[in-house]
C-alpha positions, -999 to 999 in steps of 0.1 A, spaced: -317 -361 -582 -338 -330 -588 -367 -353 -599 -364 -373 -567 -363 -343 -545 -392 -327 -564 -413 -359 -558 -405 -358 -521 -413 -321 -519 -446 -327 -535 -454 -354 -509 -448 -328 -482 -464 -298 -500 -496 -317 -509 -499 -331 -474 -495 -366 -486 -467 -374 -463 -474 -396 -433 -482 -382 -398 -451 -396 -382 -415 -391 -392 -410 -429 -392 -437 -435 -418 -426 -404 -437 -390 -418 -439 -405 -450 -453 -423 -430 -480 -391 -411 -489 -372 -444 -491 -400 -459 -513 -396 -431 -538 -358 -436 -538 -361 -473 -543 -387 -469 -571 -364 -445 -589 -334 -468 -586 -355 -493 -606 -374 -471 -630 -352 -442 -638 -322 -451 -661 -290 -439 -646 -304 -430 -612 -281 -443 -585 -255 -451 -611 -242 -416 -612 -219 -403 -585 -240 -373 -573 -209 -357 -559 -195 -354 -594 -224 -333 -606 -225 -295 -602 -257 -280 -589 -267 -251 -610 -287 -236 -581 -256 -231 -559 -230 -205 -562 -205 -228 -545 -198 -257 -568 -178 -275 -542 -211 -285 -524 -219 -321 -535 -253 -334 -543 -254 -356 -512 -250 -324 -491 -277 -306 -511 -301 -336 -507 -294 -338 -470 -301 -301 -465 -334 -302 -484 -346 -334 -467 -336 -320 -433 -356 -288 -441 -387 -308 -450 -385 -331 -421 -377 -305 -395 -404 -282 -408 -430 -310 -405 -418 -329 -374 -395 -305 -355 -359 -310 -344 -351 -326 -311 -320 -336 -293 -285 -322 -295 -272 -340 -327 -264 -317 -356 -294 -319 -379 -280 -314 -414 -249 -335 -406 -271 -363 -393 -292 -362 -425 -260 -361 -446 -247 -393 -428 -282 -409 -433 -283 -399 -470 -249 -414 -478 -255 -445 -457 -288 -451 -474 -275 -446 -509 -247 -471 -503 -270 -497 -488 -297 -493 -515 -272 -496 -542 -260 -528 -525 -296 -540 -524 -297 -538 -562 -265 -559 -565 -273 -587 -541 -294 -618 -549 -331 -610 -548 -336 -633 -518 -312 -611 -498 -325 -577 -510 -352 -574 -482 -325 -580 -455 -303 -552 -469 -333 -528 -472 -345 -538 -437 -310 -531 -423 -309 -497 -440 -343 -488 -426 -331 -498 -390 -300 -477 -394 -319 -447 -408 -344 -449 -380 -317 -448 -354 -298 -420 -371 -327 -398 -378 -343 -406 -344 -314 -387 -328 -327 -355 -343 -364 -361 -350 -375 -382 -320 -387 -361 -290 -363 -367 -261 -377 -378 -228 -371 -353 -199 
């Protein structure tokens, strides 16, 4: 998980992240999907069972930590809009994405694109509630 977040942070820090939050989300998803395939054990571990050594409160699960860090990066770059709770929205998105991407790895290859596409649509809707500028 730290490796994943480090890669994503490097995209933001090196200004390699896309100019829109939609495209940036796709980049973040691409890193996650690549790691599911390339990194042994990534995605097979229940992140909530791991303790984060950077936290004093060990009751905070890895999904929450990931959501907080992604929210910080996205809001710093693209701003927060709307009334939805930002970190909670990212937490919902992280857990939803994780479940769907794990499913994508378990379905027939011919169905994988449909699962990933559905995940991207859901993520766009969820994150749009906090990242998309609201019309007056």
